[in-house]
DODOKE-571604 format. One record per residue: residue in one letter; x, y, z of N, C-alpha, C in turn. Coordinates in pm, 1 decimal, m for minus. Atoms other than C-alpha are relative to their C-alpha. Example, Ala and Ser with C-alpha at 12.3 -4.5 7.8 and 13.67 -1.06 7.14 Angstrom:
<nodes>
(node a,(89.0,m119.0,0.0),(1230.0,m450.0,780.0),(90.0,120.0,0.0))
(node s,(m82.0,m119.0,m6.0),(1367.0,m106.0,714.0),(m77.0,109.0,73.0))
</nodes>
This chain:
<nodes>
(node m,(83.3,m118.5,0.0),(0.0,0.0,0.0),(88.1,125.4,0.0))
(node q,(m91.9,m114.1,m6.1),(292.8,231.2,71.5),(54.2,32.6,m139.2))
(node t,(m52.6,m20.8,134.8),(428.2,182.2,m280.7),(m104.5,68.0,m88.2))
(node l,(107.7,m60.5,77.6),(91.8,269.6,m433.6),(m15.0,147.8,34.2))
(node t,(10.2,m138.9,m42.7),(77.6,589.4,m230.8),(113.3,84.4,m59.0))
(node v,(m114.6,m72.6,56.5),(425.5,693.3,m344.2),(m18.1,19.4,m150.0))
(node v,(22.8,m10.7,144.6),(336.4,620.6,m706.8),(m107.1,104.5,m29.6))
(node l,(106.0,m98.5,21.4),(15.6,826.9,m680.2),(50.9,141.9,22.1))
(node f,(m54.7,m133.2,m25.6),(198.0,1123.2,m526.3),(99.1,40.9,m109.5))
(node t,(m96.5,m29.5,105.6),(473.9,1099.7,m788.4),(m70.4,36.5,m130.0))
(node c,(76.9,m31.3,121.8),(223.5,1092.5,m1074.7),(m72.2,133.8,13.6))
(node s,(65.4,m127.9,m23.5),(42.0,1385.9,m918.1),(97.5,115.5,m20.7))
(node v,(m101.5,m104.1,15.6),(358.8,1593.1,m900.2),(39.0,14.1,m147.4))
(node a,(m34.6,m3.7,142.0),(448.3,1498.9,m1257.9),(m110.5,68.0,m81.1))
(node s,(112.7,m61.4,69.8),(101.8,1602.8,m1372.9),(m2.3,150.9,22.0))
(node f,(m3.7,m143.4,m28.4),(127.9,1940.1,m1199.8),(117.3,68.3,m70.6))
(node l,(m114.4,m57.8,71.2),(474.3,1998.8,m1348.5),(m29.3,12.8,m149.3))
(node a,(37.6,m7.6,141.4),(342.1,1920.6,m1696.0),(m101.2,111.4,m23.2))
(node m,(96.6,m108.7,10.5),(54.0,2160.8,m1634.0),(71.3,135.2,m2.7))
(node f,(m74.7,m125.5,m2.8),(295.8,2440.5,m1542.8),(80.2,18.1,m128.1))
(node h,(m73.0,m7.5,126.0),(501.9,2357.9,m1851.4),(m91.2,50.8,m111.7))
(node h,(93.8,m44.4,101.9),(195.5,2401.8,m2071.0),(m41.4,145.8,21.4))
(node l,(35.9,m138.9,m27.5),(103.1,2727.7,m1897.3),(111.8,95.9,m39.3))
(node v,(m113.2,m84.1,38.6),(451.9,2870.0,m1949.9),(13.8,2.6,m152.2))
(node k,(m9.3,8.1,145.2),(455.5,2749.5,m2310.1),(m107.8,85.1,m67.3))
(node m,(111.2,m76.5,54.7),(122.8,2924.1,m2366.5),(32.0,149.4,m5.7))
(node q,(m32.8,m142.2,m5.2),(279.7,3263.6,m2285.7),(87.8,45.1,m116.6))
(node r,(m88.1,m35.6,109.9),(518.7,3249.4,m2582.2),(m80.5,31.7,m125.9))
(node p,(71.3,m31.2,124.5),(413.6,3407.6,m2911.0),(32.7,m102.3,m109.0))
(node g,(m20.7,87.2,113.7),(371.5,3197.1,m3223.5),(23.4,m144.5,36.3))
(node i,(m19.3,136.1,m47.1),(329.2,2862.6,m3055.0),(m85.7,m97.4,m79.0))
(node y,(79.7,108.2,55.5),(207.3,2533.6,m3190.5),(m0.3,m111.5,101.5))
(node p,(139.3,m20.6,38.3),(m37.8,2386.3,m3087.3),(m55.0,132.1,54.2))
(node s,(59.1,m129.9,m34.6),(m273.7,2678.2,m3033.8),(m21.1,13.9,150.4))
(node k,(21.0,m26.7,m142.2),(m340.2,2842.6,m2699.6),(m122.4,m72.0,53.8))
(node k,(121.4,69.4,m42.8),(m684.9,2686.5,m2686.0),(31.0,m145.2,35.7))
(node v,(m35.8,139.5,m25.2),(m539.7,2335.8,m2707.6),(86.7,m10.0,124.9))
(node l,(m86.5,1.9,m118.2),(m272.8,2417.6,m2448.0),(m80.4,23.8,128.1))
(node k,(86.0,m22.6,m116.2),(m540.7,2551.3,m2210.3),(m76.8,m126.2,35.8))
(node q,(72.4,124.7,m25.1),(m740.0,2230.8,m2251.0),(91.3,m104.5,61.9))
(node r,(m95.1,97.2,m55.2),(m432.9,2016.9,m2186.2),(37.6,35.8,143.4))
(node a,(m35.2,m42.7,m134.7),(m335.5,2224.0,m1882.5),(m114.8,m27.1,97.1))
(node g,(115.3,28.6,m85.3),(m689.1,2192.5,m1743.7),(m14.2,m147.9,29.3))
(node l,(7.7,144.6,m20.8),(m690.0,1817.1,m1795.1),(110.1,m48.3,93.4))
(node l,(m110.7,39.0,m87.7),(m348.6,1782.9,m1631.0),(m23.0,46.7,143.4))
(node a,(29.2,m49.1,m134.5),(m458.4,1996.6,m1334.7),(m106.1,m86.9,66.9))
(node t,(104.8,86.2,m55.6),(m771.8,1786.9,m1287.3),(55.6,m136.6,36.2))
(node t,(m60.5,130.5,m26.1),(m574.4,1464.3,m1313.4),(92.6,6.3,121.2))
(node g,(m90.6,m15.2,m113.9),(m311.0,1591.3,m1070.5),(m74.5,13.2,131.4))
(node a,(78.9,m15.9,m122.9),(m571.9,1696.8,m815.3),(m66.4,m131.1,39.5))
(node f,(63.2,129.1,m27.9),(m753.8,1363.8,m845.8),(101.0,m98.5,58.1))
(node l,(m102.2,91.4,m50.4),(m432.8,1166.9,m797.4),(49.4,41.3,138.3))
(node l,(m41.9,m48.1,m131.7),(m334.7,1385.6,m502.6),(m100.7,m40.1,107.3))
(node v,(104.5,38.8,m95.0),(m668.0,1325.2,m329.3),(1.8,m151.1,21.9))
(node l,(m5.9,145.5,m11.2),(m644.9,953.5,m405.2),(121.4,m42.5,83.1))
(node g,(m119.5,29.8,m79.2),(m292.4,949.1,m261.1),(m22.1,27.4,148.3))
(node f,(29.0,m29.1,m139.5),(m411.8,1115.2,59.6),(m94.2,m103.2,60.4))
(node i,(92.7,102.0,m50.0),(m696.1,867.1,92.9),(72.7,m130.4,28.0))
(node f,(m73.9,124.1,m21.4),(m463.3,569.8,48.0),(102.9,12.3,110.6))
(node s,(m98.4,m16.1,m106.5),(m210.6,717.7,290.1),(m64.0,m13.1,139.2))
(node l,(68.4,14.6,m128.0),(m474.3,708.9,564.7),(m15.4,m145.7,42.3))
(node f,(17.9,143.5,m32.0),(m502.0,329.5,543.2),(127.9,m67.6,34.4))
</nodes>
């Protein structure tokens, strides 16, 4: 159970880092893919990261 918790927290951190990467990339002019796509990806990564973080906290209680 401890290994699962560590994996969930690690995936959560990786998801949040990828989200920040997309947000920083969105600030540059002339980017590909478009800002709309980057916003969608950042939102999905933020949601996934938050879900994994909550799941990690729940599993850490057991």
